[in-house]
N, C-alpha and C positions, 0 to 999 in steps of 0.2 A: 393523648398521643399528639394531636394537632398542636397543642400549646408548646410541647417540648420541641417540636420541629420549627416553630415560628422564627426563633432567632437565627437559625441556620438559613432558612429561606430568605430572611431579611438581609443577611450578609451577601448571599448570592445575588439577590435583586439589586442591592446597592452597587456591587461590583459590576453588574451588567449595565447599570445606569451611568456609570462613570465613562463607559465606552461611547464613542460618537454614535449618533443615531444612524449614520450611514451603514454601520455594521449590521443593523437589524437586531442586535442583541437586546437593547433596552425594550423595544416593543414586544419582542418574542417572550422575554422573561416576564414582563409585566402582564401580558395576556395570560400566560400560564399560571401566574400567581392568582389572578382574578378568577380563572376557570377552576382551579383547585379549591379556592375558598368558596366559590358558588356551590361546587359539588359537596363540600363539607357541610355548608349551611343547609342545603337541600336534604342531605342525609339526616341531619339533626331534626329538621322539620318533619320529615317522614316518620321519625321515631318519636315524635311528640315532645321534643326537647327544644322548643323555641325560647327566645329571650336571652337573658344573661347566661354566658357559658362559663360557669365556675370551673369546670374541669380544664378548659383551655387556659384560663387564667392561672390555675394551680400549676399546670405544665410549664407555663412561661416563667413563673416564679421559681419553680424547682430547678430549671435549667440555668437561669441567670443569677440565682442566689449565691453560688460560689464565686462569682466575679468580685474580686476585691475592690473596694471603693475607699481606700485609705486604711492605714493601719491603726489609727487612733480614733477614739470616740470624740465627737465634738463636745466642747464644754460650755459653749454659750448658745443662746437662742439663735443668734445670727449664724453661728457655725453649724448648728443642727439644721437650720433651714437651708443653708448652702449645700450641705452634704446631701440632704434629702432632695434638693433640686437637681443635683448632679445625678443621683441615683434614678430619679424619675425620668430625666432626659435620656439617660443611657438605656433605661428599660424600654421606653417608648421608641427609641431609635432602633432597638432590636426587634421591631415588629414589622411585618411586611406591609407594603402599601397596596391595598386592594383596588382603590379607585385612583388611577393616575391621570384622569381626564384633565385635571387642573395643573398637571406637571408633577413628576415624581418628587423632585427635590423640594418643591414648594410644600407639598403635603408632608414630606419627611420633616421639614423644619417646623411645621405646625404641630406635628406629633411630638417632636422633642420639646417644643415650648409648652405644650399641654402637660407633658410628663414632668417638666421642671416646675411648673406652677403647682400641680397636685403634690409632687414630692416636697416642695418647699413649704407647703402648708401642712401636709400630713405628718412629716417627720417631727416637727416641734409638738404637734398635737399628741402624737403617740408617746413622745418623750414626757410630756406633761402628765398623761394618763398613767404612765409607768411610775412616775413620782408620787401620784395619788395612791396607787395600789401598794407601792413599797417606798415610802418616803425616806427611810433611813438606809436602805441598801446601798445607795450610791455614795453615801458619806460615812458609812460605818468603818472606822479604822481597823476593827478586828476582822471584818470581812476582807478588807484590802490586804491585810497581813496574810490571811489564808491564801488568797489568790496570788500574792507576790511570791509566796513560798511554794507555789505549784499545787496547792490543795484545792480541789474542786468542792466548794461548799454545797450543802444540801439545799433543797428548795426552801425548807424551813429556815435555815440560816440566812438565806438570801432575802426572804420576805421579812424576816425579823418579827418582833413583837410576839403576839400569841402564837403565830405559826412556828416560830423558833422554840417557844416554850413547849408546845405540843410535840414538836420534833424531838427535843431533848428528853422529854418524859418517855416517849416511845422508845428511844434508843437506850435510855437507862434501864427501863423495865425489861427490855429484851436482853440486855447485858447481864443483869442480875439474875434473871431466870435461867440463862444459859450456864453461868458459872455460879455454883452454889457452894460456898465454903461454910461448913458448920461453925457456929460461934465458938465452940470449945477447942477447935483445932488451931494449931500454931504453924506458922511457916518458918521452917528452919533453912536459912540460906547457906549455912555452913555444910550441909550434908551433900 
């Protein structure tokens, strides 16, 4: 739940920190964010859930995943790295700043830079791994034809090779067992 709330909290905190310090809004919101995070971390510790917070991370990802980051896939290593860097920077920018002692905006810029660095490295690495797992899917003209025509390919078709063969055998077997036409029968289309 906390992870899903983080991007909204971050936006409220950023809006408060745009206001002049004389309004009192920046310090009040920053203190509240720090207090809420401390309470959350204390509750986790009391429940024996210290360390990395996978649930919070998944909540963050689930909420920010629908945010569009361009309509087309990057086709080059540099393009993939650039798109990953933008996504990483945006993802980290949508996190609250819990320790504002060094300045809110200074920390926010560090967070965005860290996200850009990690995203710029991780996106090409994940892309390379995907090509190892399924080397032909991205260049298969038959798969492209299916998707261009609005057909959603099966996982076996997407992975190709032995996965596609197994997929096709399973589908053919199921089809022939569902429809059984005796060899001696004829189909008369005129009737």
